[in-house]
PyMOL Python script that loads the backbone (N, CA, C, O; Angstrom):
from pymol import cmd

cmd.read_pdbstr("""\
ATOM      1  N   MET A   1      13.107  -5.859 -57.850  1.00  0.00           N
ATOM      2  CA  MET A   1      13.375  -4.506 -57.435  1.00  0.00           C
ATOM      3  C   MET A   1      12.267  -3.992 -56.493  1.00  0.00           C
ATOM      4  O   MET A   1      12.537  -3.282 -55.524  1.00  0.00           O
ATOM      5  N   MET A   2      11.019  -4.368 -56.805  1.00  0.00           N
ATOM      6  CA  MET A   2       9.889  -3.944 -55.970  1.00  0.00           C
ATOM      7  C   MET A   2       9.988  -4.543 -54.572  1.00  0.00           C
ATOM      8  O   MET A   2       9.653  -3.902 -53.576  1.00  0.00           O
ATOM      9  N   GLU A   3      10.457  -5.788 -54.521  1.00  0.00           N
ATOM     10  CA  GLU A   3      10.607  -6.451 -53.223  1.00  0.00           C
ATOM     11  C   GLU A   3      11.645  -5.749 -52.370  1.00  0.00           C
ATOM     12  O   GLU A   3      11.474  -5.629 -51.157  1.00  0.00           O
ATOM     13  N   LEU A   4      12.722  -5.284 -52.990  1.00  0.00           N
ATOM     14  CA  LEU A   4      13.764  -4.573 -52.252  1.00  0.00           C
ATOM     15  C   LEU A   4      13.241  -3.254 -51.701  1.00  0.00           C
ATOM     16  O   LEU A   4      13.555  -2.890 -50.568  1.00  0.00           O
ATOM     17  N   ARG A   5      12.447  -2.536 -52.488  1.00  0.00           N
ATOM     18  CA  ARG A   5      11.881  -1.264 -52.030  1.00  0.00           C
ATOM     19  C   ARG A   5      10.902  -1.508 -50.877  1.00  0.00           C
ATOM     20  O   ARG A   5      10.889  -0.761 -49.899  1.00  0.00           O
ATOM     21  N   ALA A   6      10.095  -2.544 -50.997  1.00  0.00           N
ATOM     22  CA  ALA A   6       9.151  -2.874 -49.925  1.00  0.00           C
ATOM     23  C   ALA A   6       9.909  -3.249 -48.658  1.00  0.00           C
ATOM     24  O   ALA A   6       9.523  -2.842 -47.562  1.00  0.00           O
ATOM     25  N   SER A   7      10.971  -4.011 -48.796  1.00  0.00           N
ATOM     26  CA  SER A   7      11.785  -4.400 -47.637  1.00  0.00           C
ATOM     27  C   SER A   7      12.441  -3.171 -47.023  1.00  0.00           C
ATOM     28  O   SER A   7      12.487  -3.029 -45.801  1.00  0.00           O
ATOM     29  N   LEU A   8      12.950  -2.280 -47.877  1.00  0.00           N
ATOM     30  CA  LEU A   8      13.581  -1.062 -47.385  1.00  0.00           C
ATOM     31  C   LEU A   8      12.573  -0.198 -46.625  1.00  0.00           C
ATOM     32  O   LEU A   8      12.898   0.366 -45.581  1.00  0.00           O
ATOM     33  N   ARG A   9      11.359  -0.098 -47.148  1.00  0.00           N
ATOM     34  CA  ARG A   9      10.302   0.661 -46.484  1.00  0.00           C
ATOM     35  C   ARG A   9       9.993   0.061 -45.104  1.00  0.00           C
ATOM     36  O   ARG A   9       9.838   0.789 -44.124  1.00  0.00           O
ATOM     37  N   LYS A  10       9.908  -1.258 -45.045  1.00  0.00           N
ATOM     38  CA  LYS A  10       9.640  -1.917 -43.757  1.00  0.00           C
ATOM     39  C   LYS A  10      10.768  -1.658 -42.771  1.00  0.00           C
ATOM     40  O   LYS A  10      10.525  -1.424 -41.587  1.00  0.00           O
ATOM     41  N   ILE A  11      11.997  -1.700 -43.259  1.00  0.00           N
ATOM     42  CA  ILE A  11      13.153  -1.449 -42.378  1.00  0.00           C
ATOM     43  C   ILE A  11      13.107  -0.014 -41.861  1.00  0.00           C
ATOM     44  O   ILE A  11      13.372   0.229 -40.684  1.00  0.00           O
ATOM     45  N   GLU A  12      12.775   0.930 -42.727  1.00  0.00           N
ATOM     46  CA  GLU A  12      12.691   2.325 -42.300  1.00  0.00           C
ATOM     47  C   GLU A  12      11.576   2.514 -41.278  1.00  0.00           C
ATOM     48  O   GLU A  12      11.749   3.245 -40.303  1.00  0.00           O
ATOM     49  N   GLU A  13      10.441   1.864 -41.491  1.00  0.00           N
ATOM     50  CA  GLU A  13       9.354   1.936 -40.520  1.00  0.00           C
ATOM     51  C   GLU A  13       9.764   1.337 -39.183  1.00  0.00           C
ATOM     52  O   GLU A  13       9.428   1.870 -38.126  1.00  0.00           O
ATOM     53  N   MET A  14      10.486   0.236 -39.234  1.00  0.00           N
ATOM     54  CA  MET A  14      10.946  -0.399 -38.000  1.00  0.00           C
ATOM     55  C   MET A  14      11.952   0.500 -37.280  1.00  0.00           C
ATOM     56  O   MET A  14      11.938   0.585 -36.052  1.00  0.00           O
ATOM     57  N   ASN A  15      12.813   1.163 -38.028  1.00  0.00           N
ATOM     58  CA  ASN A  15      13.771   2.084 -37.415  1.00  0.00           C
ATOM     59  C   ASN A  15      13.056   3.254 -36.742  1.00  0.00           C
ATOM     60  O   ASN A  15      13.451   3.676 -35.655  1.00  0.00           O
ATOM     61  N   GLU A  16      12.008   3.779 -37.378  1.00  0.00           N
ATOM     62  CA  GLU A  16      11.218   4.841 -36.770  1.00  0.00           C
ATOM     63  C   GLU A  16      10.570   4.363 -35.479  1.00  0.00           C
ATOM     64  O   GLU A  16      10.553   5.075 -34.475  1.00  0.00           O
ATOM     65  N   ARG A  17      10.043   3.159 -35.522  1.00  0.00           N
ATOM     66  CA  ARG A  17       9.400   2.594 -34.321  1.00  0.00           C
ATOM     67  C   ARG A  17      10.417   2.386 -33.209  1.00  0.00           C
ATOM     68  O   ARG A  17      10.119   2.631 -32.040  1.00  0.00           O
ATOM     69  N   ILE A  18      11.603   1.941 -33.563  1.00  0.00           N
ATOM     70  CA  ILE A  18      12.677   1.758 -32.570  1.00  0.00           C
ATOM     71  C   ILE A  18      13.010   3.088 -31.919  1.00  0.00           C
ATOM     72  O   ILE A  18      13.186   3.162 -30.703  1.00  0.00           O
ATOM     73  N   GLU A  19      13.098   4.143 -32.728  1.00  0.00           N
ATOM     74  CA  GLU A  19      13.390   5.477 -32.179  1.00  0.00           C
ATOM     75  C   GLU A  19      12.288   5.918 -31.224  1.00  0.00           C
ATOM     76  O   GLU A  19      12.580   6.475 -30.166  1.00  0.00           O
ATOM     77  N   GLU A  20      11.018   5.677 -31.580  1.00  0.00           N
ATOM     78  CA  GLU A  20       9.908   6.014 -30.708  1.00  0.00           C
ATOM     79  C   GLU A  20       9.987   5.255 -29.383  1.00  0.00           C
ATOM     80  O   GLU A  20       9.781   5.826 -28.312  1.00  0.00           O
ATOM     81  N   LEU A  21      10.289   3.958 -29.476  1.00  0.00           N
ATOM     82  CA  LEU A  21      10.382   3.143 -28.259  1.00  0.00           C
ATOM     83  C   LEU A  21      11.559   3.560 -27.389  1.00  0.00           C
ATOM     84  O   LEU A  21      11.454   3.564 -26.163  1.00  0.00           O
ATOM     85  N   GLU A  22      12.682   3.913 -28.018  1.00  0.00           N
ATOM     86  CA  GLU A  22      13.839   4.379 -27.248  1.00  0.00           C
ATOM     87  C   GLU A  22      13.515   5.682 -26.536  1.00  0.00           C
ATOM     88  O   GLU A  22      13.929   5.889 -25.395  1.00  0.00           O
ATOM     89  N   SER A  23      12.778   6.559 -27.201  1.00  0.00           N
ATOM     90  CA  SER A  23      12.375   7.819 -26.584  1.00  0.00           C
ATOM     91  C   SER A  23      11.436   7.560 -25.411  1.00  0.00           C
ATOM     92  O   SER A  23      11.582   8.172 -24.353  1.00  0.00           O
ATOM     93  N   ALA A  24      10.475   6.659 -25.593  1.00  0.00           N
ATOM     94  CA  ALA A  24       9.549   6.310 -24.508  1.00  0.00           C
ATOM     95  C   ALA A  24      10.291   5.694 -23.333  1.00  0.00           C
ATOM     96  O   ALA A  24       9.998   6.001 -22.178  1.00  0.00           O
ATOM     97  N   LEU A  25      11.251   4.825 -23.625  1.00  0.00           N
ATOM     98  CA  LEU A  25      12.055   4.203 -22.571  1.00  0.00           C
ATOM     99  C   LEU A  25      12.851   5.258 -21.809  1.00  0.00           C
ATOM    100  O   LEU A  25      12.937   5.213 -20.582  1.00  0.00           O
ATOM    101  N   GLN A  26      13.427   6.195 -22.534  1.00  0.00           N
ATOM    102  CA  GLN A  26      14.204   7.257 -21.889  1.00  0.00           C
ATOM    103  C   GLN A  26      13.303   8.094 -20.985  1.00  0.00           C
ATOM    104  O   GLN A  26      13.708   8.465 -19.883  1.00  0.00           O
ATOM    105  N   ASN A  27      12.080   8.397 -21.442  1.00  0.00           N
ATOM    106  CA  ASN A  27      11.148   9.159 -20.617  1.00  0.00           C
ATOM    107  C   ASN A  27      10.794   8.383 -19.345  1.00  0.00           C
ATOM    108  O   ASN A  27      10.711   8.959 -18.260  1.00  0.00           O
ATOM    109  N   CYS A  28      10.590   7.084 -19.487  1.00  0.00           N
ATOM    110  CA  CYS A  28      10.274   6.251 -18.317  1.00  0.00           C
ATOM    111  C   CYS A  28      11.447   6.228 -17.339  1.00  0.00           C
ATOM    112  O   CYS A  28      11.249   6.302 -16.126  1.00  0.00           O
ATOM    113  N   GLU A  29      12.645   6.127 -17.858  1.00  0.00           N
ATOM    114  CA  GLU A  29      13.829   6.119 -16.989  1.00  0.00           C
ATOM    115  C   GLU A  29      13.959   7.430 -16.231  1.00  0.00           C
ATOM    116  O   GLU A  29      14.325   7.445 -15.056  1.00  0.00           O
ATOM    117  N   ILE A  30      13.657   8.529 -16.910  1.00  0.00           N
ATOM    118  CA  ILE A  30      13.707   9.844 -16.252  1.00  0.00           C
ATOM    119  C   ILE A  30      12.651   9.919 -15.149  1.00  0.00           C
ATOM    120  O   ILE A  30      12.925  10.421 -14.059  1.00  0.00           O
ATOM    121  N   ARG A  31      11.445   9.421 -15.432  1.00  0.00           N
ATOM    122  CA  ARG A  31      10.384   9.416 -14.420  1.00  0.00           C
ATOM    123  C   ARG A  31      10.773   8.579 -13.213  1.00  0.00           C
ATOM    124  O   ARG A  31      10.571   8.988 -12.069  1.00  0.00           O
ATOM    125  N   ILE A  32      11.332   7.404 -13.477  1.00  0.00           N
ATOM    126  CA  ILE A  32      11.749   6.521 -12.383  1.00  0.00           C
ATOM    127  C   ILE A  32      12.808   7.200 -11.532  1.00  0.00           C
ATOM    128  O   ILE A  32      12.746   7.165 -10.303  1.00  0.00           O
ATOM    129  N   GLU A  33      13.771   7.813 -12.186  1.00  0.00           N
ATOM    130  CA  GLU A  33      14.831   8.500 -11.447  1.00  0.00           C
ATOM    131  C   GLU A  33      14.254   9.622 -10.591  1.00  0.00           C
ATOM    132  O   GLU A  33      14.647   9.799  -9.438  1.00  0.00           O
ATOM    133  N   TYR A  34      13.327  10.372 -11.157  1.00  0.00           N
ATOM    134  CA  TYR A  34      12.681  11.446 -10.406  1.00  0.00           C
ATOM    135  C   TYR A  34      11.932  10.896  -9.199  1.00  0.00           C
ATOM    136  O   TYR A  34      12.056  11.416  -8.090  1.00  0.00           O
ATOM    137  N   LEU A  35      11.155   9.842  -9.423  1.00  0.00           N
ATOM    138  CA  LEU A  35      10.384   9.259  -8.326  1.00  0.00           C
ATOM    139  C   LEU A  35      11.273   8.687  -7.240  1.00  0.00           C
ATOM    140  O   LEU A  35      10.977   8.815  -6.052  1.00  0.00           O
ATOM    141  N   GLU A  36      12.368   8.054  -7.650  1.00  0.00           N
ATOM    142  CA  GLU A  36      13.274   7.478  -6.665  1.00  0.00           C
ATOM    143  C   GLU A  36      13.951   8.564  -5.826  1.00  0.00           C
ATOM    144  O   GLU A  36      14.149   8.386  -4.624  1.00  0.00           O
ATOM    145  N   THR A  37      14.305   9.682  -6.452  1.00  0.00           N
ATOM    146  CA  THR A  37      14.971  10.742  -5.694  1.00  0.00           C
ATOM    147  C   THR A  37      14.012  11.467  -4.770  1.00  0.00           C
ATOM    148  O   THR A  37      14.427  12.018  -3.750  1.00  0.00           O
ATOM    149  N   ASN A  38      12.718  11.470  -5.120  1.00  0.00           N
ATOM    150  CA  ASN A  38      11.749  12.216  -4.325  1.00  0.00           C
ATOM    151  C   ASN A  38      10.889  11.350  -3.420  1.00  0.00           C
ATOM    152  O   ASN A  38      10.101  11.883  -2.638  1.00  0.00           O
ATOM    153  N   LYS A  39      11.016  10.017  -3.501  1.00  0.00           N
ATOM    154  CA  LYS A  39      10.098   9.171  -2.733  1.00  0.00           C
ATOM    155  C   LYS A  39      10.273   9.336  -1.231  1.00  0.00           C
ATOM    156  O   LYS A  39       9.282   9.349  -0.501  1.00  0.00           O
ATOM    157  N   ASP A  40      11.499   9.461  -0.752  1.00  0.00           N
ATOM    158  CA  ASP A  40      11.691   9.617   0.683  1.00  0.00           C
ATOM    159  C   ASP A  40      11.138  10.951   1.162  1.00  0.00           C
ATOM    160  O   ASP A  40      10.511  11.026   2.219  1.00  0.00           O
ATOM    161  N   HIS A  41      11.367  11.987   0.394  1.00  0.00           N
ATOM    162  CA  HIS A  41      10.871  13.307   0.767  1.00  0.00           C
ATOM    163  C   HIS A  41       9.351  13.322   0.775  1.00  0.00           C
ATOM    164  O   HIS A  41       8.738  13.850   1.704  1.00  0.00           O
ATOM    165  N   GLN A  42       8.736  12.745  -0.258  1.00  0.00           N
ATOM    166  CA  GLN A  42       7.279  12.713  -0.322  1.00  0.00           C
ATOM    167  C   GLN A  42       6.694  11.866   0.791  1.00  0.00           C
ATOM    168  O   GLN A  42       5.694  12.243   1.401  1.00  0.00           O
ATOM    169  N   ARG A  43       7.308  10.724   1.060  1.00  0.00           N
ATOM    170  CA  ARG A  43       6.776   9.822   2.081  1.00  0.00           C
ATOM    171  C   ARG A  43       6.834  10.502   3.444  1.00  0.00           C
ATOM    172  O   ARG A  43       5.871  10.441   4.208  1.00  0.00           O
ATOM    173  N   LYS A  44       7.952  11.147   3.755  1.00  0.00           N
ATOM    174  CA  LYS A  44       8.086  11.805   5.052  1.00  0.00           C
ATOM    175  C   LYS A  44       7.099  12.958   5.167  1.00  0.00           C
ATOM    176  O   LYS A  44       6.480  13.146   6.214  1.00  0.00           O
ATOM    177  N   GLY A  45       6.949  13.731   4.095  1.00  0.00           N
ATOM    178  CA  GLY A  45       6.031  14.852   4.120  1.00  0.00           C
ATOM    179  C   GLY A  45       4.589  14.406   4.273  1.00  0.00           C
ATOM    180  O   GLY A  45       3.838  15.001   5.046  1.00  0.00           O
ATOM    181  N   ARG A  46       4.193  13.382   3.559  1.00  0.00           N
ATOM    182  CA  ARG A  46       2.821  12.894   3.641  1.00  0.00           C
ATOM    183  C   ARG A  46       2.536  12.305   4.995  1.00  0.00           C
ATOM    184  O   ARG A  46       1.470  12.542   5.564  1.00  0.00           O
ATOM    185  N   MET A  47       3.469  11.541   5.525  1.00  0.00           N
ATOM    186  CA  MET A  47       3.228  10.923   6.824  1.00  0.00           C
ATOM    187  C   MET A  47       3.136  11.988   7.903  1.00  0.00           C
ATOM    188  O   MET A  47       2.302  11.882   8.801  1.00  0.00           O
ATOM    189  N   ALA A  48       3.978  13.013   7.832  1.00  0.00           N
ATOM    190  CA  ALA A  48       3.922  14.077   8.822  1.00  0.00           C
ATOM    191  C   ALA A  48       2.591  14.817   8.724  1.00  0.00           C
ATOM    192  O   ALA A  48       1.964  15.116   9.740  1.00  0.00           O
ATOM    193  N   ASN A  49       2.167  15.109   7.503  1.00  0.00           N
ATOM    194  CA  ASN A  49       0.897  15.801   7.326  1.00  0.00           C
ATOM    195  C   ASN A  49      -0.286  14.939   7.735  1.00  0.00           C
ATOM    196  O   ASN A  49      -1.273  15.449   8.266  1.00  0.00           O
ATOM    197  N   ALA A  50      -0.195  13.650   7.493  1.00  0.00           N
ATOM    198  CA  ALA A  50      -1.294  12.757   7.872  1.00  0.00           C
ATOM    199  C   ALA A  50      -1.422  12.707   9.385  1.00  0.00           C
ATOM    200  O   ALA A  50      -2.527  12.647   9.923  1.00  0.00           O
ATOM    201  N   GLU A  51      -0.281  12.731  10.069  1.00  0.00           N
ATOM    202  CA  GLU A  51      -0.330  12.707  11.520  1.00  0.00           C
ATOM    203  C   GLU A  51      -0.913  13.999  12.081  1.00  0.00           C
ATOM    204  O   GLU A  51      -1.582  13.993  13.114  1.00  0.00           O
ATOM    205  N   GLU A  52      -0.650  15.113  11.382  1.00  0.00           N
ATOM    206  CA  GLU A  52      -1.178  16.393  11.833  1.00  0.00           C
ATOM    207  C   GLU A  52      -2.652  16.550  11.469  1.00  0.00           C
ATOM    208  O   GLU A  52      -3.360  17.349  12.081  1.00  0.00           O
ATOM    209  N   GLY A  53      -3.111  15.797  10.484  1.00  0.00           N
ATOM    210  CA  GLY A  53      -4.508  15.853  10.091  1.00  0.00           C
ATOM    211  C   GLY A  53      -4.853  17.007   9.157  1.00  0.00           C
ATOM    212  O   GLY A  53      -6.033  17.286   8.944  1.00  0.00           O
ATOM    213  N   ASP A  54      -3.859  17.682   8.598  1.00  0.00           N
ATOM    214  CA  ASP A  54      -4.164  18.818   7.728  1.00  0.00           C
ATOM    215  C   ASP A  54      -3.883  18.531   6.254  1.00  0.00           C
ATOM    216  O   ASP A  54      -3.730  19.459   5.460  1.00  0.00           O
ATOM    217  N   ASN A  55      -3.815  17.276   5.894  1.00  0.00           N
ATOM    218  CA  ASN A  55      -3.528  16.912   4.513  1.00  0.00           C
ATOM    219  C   ASN A  55      -4.800  16.460   3.822  1.00  0.00           C
ATOM    220  O   ASN A  55      -5.455  15.523   4.280  1.00  0.00           O
ATOM    221  N   ASP A  56      -5.160  17.114   2.725  1.00  0.00           N
ATOM    222  CA  ASP A  56      -6.348  16.731   1.967  1.00  0.00           C
ATOM    223  C   ASP A  56      -6.061  15.631   0.961  1.00  0.00           C
ATOM    224  O   ASP A  56      -6.991  15.002   0.457  1.00  0.00           O
ATOM    225  N   GLU A  57      -4.784  15.385   0.658  1.00  0.00           N
ATOM    226  CA  GLU A  57      -4.421  14.369  -0.315  1.00  0.00           C
ATOM    227  C   GLU A  57      -4.554  12.974   0.302  1.00  0.00           C
ATOM    228  O   GLU A  57      -4.286  12.788   1.489  1.00  0.00           O
ATOM    229  N   PRO A  58      -4.966  12.000  -0.506  1.00  0.00           N
ATOM    230  CA  PRO A  58      -5.042  10.637   0.032  1.00  0.00           C
ATOM    231  C   PRO A  58      -3.631  10.111   0.298  1.00  0.00           C
ATOM    232  O   PRO A  58      -2.671  10.492  -0.371  1.00  0.00           O
ATOM    233  N   LEU A  59      -3.532   9.233   1.283  1.00  0.00           N
ATOM    234  CA  LEU A  59      -2.251   8.671   1.637  1.00  0.00           C
ATOM    235  C   LEU A  59      -1.774   7.680   0.583  1.00  0.00           C
ATOM    236  O   LEU A  59      -0.572   7.512   0.377  1.00  0.00           O
ATOM    237  N   TYR A  60      -2.729   7.020  -0.088  1.00  0.00           N
ATOM    238  CA  TYR A  60      -2.409   6.044  -1.119  1.00  0.00           C
ATOM    239  C   TYR A  60      -3.072   6.450  -2.429  1.00  0.00           C
ATOM    240  O   TYR A  60      -4.020   7.236  -2.440  1.00  0.00           O
ATOM    241  N   LEU A  61      -2.567   5.910  -3.524  1.00  0.00           N
ATOM    242  CA  LEU A  61      -3.138   6.174  -4.834  1.00  0.00           C
ATOM    243  C   LEU A  61      -4.552   5.597  -4.906  1.00  0.00           C
ATOM    244  O   LEU A  61      -4.839   4.594  -4.252  1.00  0.00           O
ATOM    245  N   PRO A  62      -5.438   6.215  -5.690  1.00  0.00           N
ATOM    246  CA  PRO A  62      -6.794   5.686  -5.821  1.00  0.00           C
ATOM    247  C   PRO A  62      -6.778   4.256  -6.358  1.00  0.00           C
ATOM    248  O   PRO A  62      -6.048   3.952  -7.301  1.00  0.00           O
ATOM    249  N   GLY A  63      -7.568   3.397  -5.768  1.00  0.00           N
ATOM    250  CA  GLY A  63      -7.638   2.008  -6.196  1.00  0.00           C
ATOM    251  C   GLY A  63      -6.625   1.101  -5.517  1.00  0.00           C
ATOM    252  O   GLY A  63      -6.695  -0.118  -5.673  1.00  0.00           O
ATOM    253  N   PHE A  64      -5.677   1.673  -4.761  1.00  0.00           N
ATOM    254  CA  PHE A  64      -4.681   0.863  -4.088  1.00  0.00           C
ATOM    255  C   PHE A  64      -5.141   0.599  -2.665  1.00  0.00           C
ATOM    256  O   PHE A  64      -5.470   1.526  -1.925  1.00  0.00           O
ATOM    257  N   ASN A  65      -5.162  -0.668  -2.292  1.00  0.00           N
ATOM    258  CA  ASN A  65      -5.511  -1.052  -0.935  1.00  0.00           C
ATOM    259  C   ASN A  65      -4.318  -1.750  -0.312  1.00  0.00           C
ATOM    260  O   ASN A  65      -3.955  -2.848  -0.735  1.00  0.00           O
ATOM    261  N   PRO A  66      -3.701  -1.133   0.687  1.00  0.00           N
ATOM    262  CA  PRO A  66      -2.586  -1.784   1.347  1.00  0.00           C
ATOM    263  C   PRO A  66      -3.042  -3.108   1.957  1.00  0.00           C
ATOM    264  O   PRO A  66      -4.192  -3.223   2.381  1.00  0.00           O
ATOM    265  N   PRO A  67      -2.172  -4.096   2.007  1.00  0.00           N
ATOM    266  CA  PRO A  67      -2.575  -5.413   2.496  1.00  0.00           C
ATOM    267  C   PRO A  67      -2.999  -5.424   3.965  1.00  0.00           C
ATOM    268  O   PRO A  67      -3.733  -6.322   4.377  1.00  0.00           O
ATOM    269  N   HIS A  68      -2.558  -4.455   4.761  1.00  0.00           N
ATOM    270  CA  HIS A  68      -2.886  -4.458   6.181  1.00  0.00           C
ATOM    271  C   HIS A  68      -4.158  -3.673   6.510  1.00  0.00           C
ATOM    272  O   HIS A  68      -4.549  -3.581   7.673  1.00  0.00           O
ATOM    273  N   VAL A  69      -4.807  -3.104   5.477  1.00  0.00           N
ATOM    274  CA  VAL A  69      -6.012  -2.308   5.699  1.00  0.00           C
ATOM    275  C   VAL A  69      -7.215  -3.072   5.175  1.00  0.00           C
ATOM    276  O   VAL A  69      -7.196  -3.579   4.053  1.00  0.00           O
ATOM    277  N   GLN A  70      -8.263  -3.154   5.989  1.00  0.00           N
ATOM    278  CA  GLN A  70      -9.480  -3.833   5.543  1.00  0.00           C
ATOM    279  C   GLN A  70     -10.242  -2.916   4.609  1.00  0.00           C
ATOM    280  O   GLN A  70     -10.393  -1.724   4.874  1.00  0.00           O
ATOM    281  N   THR A  71     -10.720  -3.483   3.514  1.00  0.00           N
ATOM    282  CA  THR A  71     -11.491  -2.683   2.571  1.00  0.00           C
ATOM    283  C   THR A  71     -12.941  -2.606   3.028  1.00  0.00           C
ATOM    284  O   THR A  71     -13.439  -3.501   3.712  1.00  0.00           O
ATOM    285  N   GLN A  72     -13.601  -1.543   2.648  1.00  0.00           N
ATOM    286  CA  GLN A  72     -15.000  -1.389   3.001  1.00  0.00           C
ATOM    287  C   GLN A  72     -15.847  -2.197   2.034  1.00  0.00           C
ATOM    288  O   GLN A  72     -15.522  -2.323   0.853  1.00  0.00           O
ATOM    289  N   ALA A  73     -16.927  -2.737   2.549  1.00  0.00           N
ATOM    290  CA  ALA A  73     -17.829  -3.498   1.693  1.00  0.00           C
ATOM    291  C   ALA A  73     -18.482  -2.536   0.701  1.00  0.00           C
ATOM    292  O   ALA A  73     -18.749  -1.377   1.019  1.00  0.00           O
ATOM    293  N   GLU A  74     -18.731  -3.042  -0.505  1.00  0.00           N
ATOM    294  CA  GLU A  74     -19.372  -2.191  -1.511  1.00  0.00           C
ATOM    295  C   GLU A  74     -20.786  -1.868  -1.075  1.00  0.00           C
ATOM    296  O   GLU A  74     -21.509  -2.736  -0.586  1.00  0.00           O
ATOM    297  N   VAL A  75     -21.167  -0.649  -1.248  1.00  0.00           N
ATOM    298  CA  VAL A  75     -22.513  -0.223  -0.893  1.00  0.00           C
ATOM    299  C   VAL A  75     -23.317  -0.173  -2.181  1.00  0.00           C
ATOM    300  O   VAL A  75     -22.939   0.496  -3.143  1.00  0.00           O
ATOM    301  N   HIS A  76     -24.420  -0.885  -2.183  1.00  0.00           N
ATOM    302  CA  HIS A  76     -25.269  -0.897  -3.360  1.00  0.00           C
ATOM    303  C   HIS A  76     -25.983   0.451  -3.436  1.00  0.00           C
ATOM    304  O   HIS A  76     -26.523   0.909  -2.429  1.00  0.00           O
ATOM    305  N   PRO A  77     -26.001   1.101  -4.606  1.00  0.00           N
ATOM    306  CA  PRO A  77     -26.585   2.441  -4.692  1.00  0.00           C
ATOM    307  C   PRO A  77     -28.106   2.476  -4.563  1.00  0.00           C
ATOM    308  O   PRO A  77     -28.681   3.554  -4.411  1.00  0.00           O
ATOM    309  N   TYR A  78     -28.763   1.330  -4.620  1.00  0.00           N
ATOM    310  CA  TYR A  78     -30.217   1.296  -4.535  1.00  0.00           C
ATOM    311  C   TYR A  78     -30.643   0.774  -3.175  1.00  0.00           C
ATOM    312  O   TYR A  78     -30.004  -0.104  -2.595  1.00  0.00           O
ATOM    313  N   LYS A  79     -31.733   1.333  -2.683  1.00  0.00           N
ATOM    314  CA  LYS A  79     -32.306   0.857  -1.432  1.00  0.00           C
ATOM    315  C   LYS A  79     -33.233  -0.303  -1.748  1.00  0.00           C
ATOM    316  O   LYS A  79     -33.905  -0.315  -2.779  1.00  0.00           O
ATOM    317  N   SER A  80     -33.258  -1.247  -0.877  1.00  0.00           N
ATOM    318  CA  SER A  80     -34.176  -2.363  -1.085  1.00  0.00           C
ATOM    319  C   SER A  80     -35.507  -2.063  -0.408  1.00  0.00           C
ATOM    320  O   SER A  80     -35.550  -1.455   0.661  1.00  0.00           O
ATOM    321  N   PHE A  81     -36.571  -2.491  -1.033  1.00  0.00           N
ATOM    322  CA  PHE A  81     -37.900  -2.246  -0.507  1.00  0.00           C
ATOM    323  C   PHE A  81     -38.506  -3.573  -0.055  1.00  0.00           C
ATOM    324  O   PHE A  81     -38.277  -4.625  -0.653  1.00  0.00           O
ATOM    325  N   VAL A  82     -39.280  -3.485   1.011  1.00  0.00           N
ATOM    326  CA  VAL A  82     -40.035  -4.628   1.477  1.00  0.00           C
ATOM    327  C   VAL A  82     -41.483  -4.164   1.634  1.00  0.00           C
ATOM    328  O   VAL A  82     -41.775  -3.222   2.371  1.00  0.00           O
ATOM    329  N   ILE A  83     -42.369  -4.841   0.931  1.00  0.00           N
ATOM    330  CA  ILE A  83     -43.785  -4.489   1.037  1.00  0.00           C
ATOM    331  C   ILE A  83     -44.482  -5.632   1.773  1.00  0.00           C
ATOM    332  O   ILE A  83     -44.422  -6.791   1.364  1.00  0.00           O
ATOM    333  N   ILE A  84     -45.128  -5.277   2.844  1.00  0.00           N
ATOM    334  CA  ILE A  84     -45.845  -6.269   3.660  1.00  0.00           C
ATOM    335  C   ILE A  84     -47.325  -6.033   3.447  1.00  0.00           C
ATOM    336  O   ILE A  84     -47.851  -4.963   3.753  1.00  0.00           O
ATOM    337  N   ARG A  85     -47.987  -7.046   2.919  1.00  0.00           N
ATOM    338  CA  ARG A  85     -49.417  -6.939   2.692  1.00  0.00           C
ATOM    339  C   ARG A  85     -50.133  -7.826   3.707  1.00  0.00           C
ATOM    340  O   ARG A  85     -49.745  -8.969   3.948  1.00  0.00           O
ATOM    341  N   LEU A  86     -51.145  -7.289   4.270  1.00  0.00           N
ATOM    342  CA  LEU A  86     -51.928  -8.041   5.260  1.00  0.00           C
ATOM    343  C   LEU A  86     -53.243  -8.453   4.751  1.00  0.00           C
ATOM    344  O   LEU A  86     -54.012  -9.091   5.470  1.00  0.00           O
TER     345      LEU A  86
END
""", "prot")
cmd.dss("prot")
cmd.show_as("cartoon", "prot")
cmd.util.cbc("prot")
cmd.orient("prot")
């Protein structure tokens, strides 16, 4: 009888987890739909503003480097010293 209760508890926990995952999936689907419907509008608006030079927002997400753009070399935050003794 104890084994059946433990199994039932596990099944209930799994059902709760399934509901959570279904909710998360639904939220992701809504986000994707929103992004897909607005991507052309956002792209056109950003490109137009970038051409005008009055857009403070970055053209790409932080950390994203388009393949056709050369990345800048990392700048070391410390200055190097050279001591010349005569």
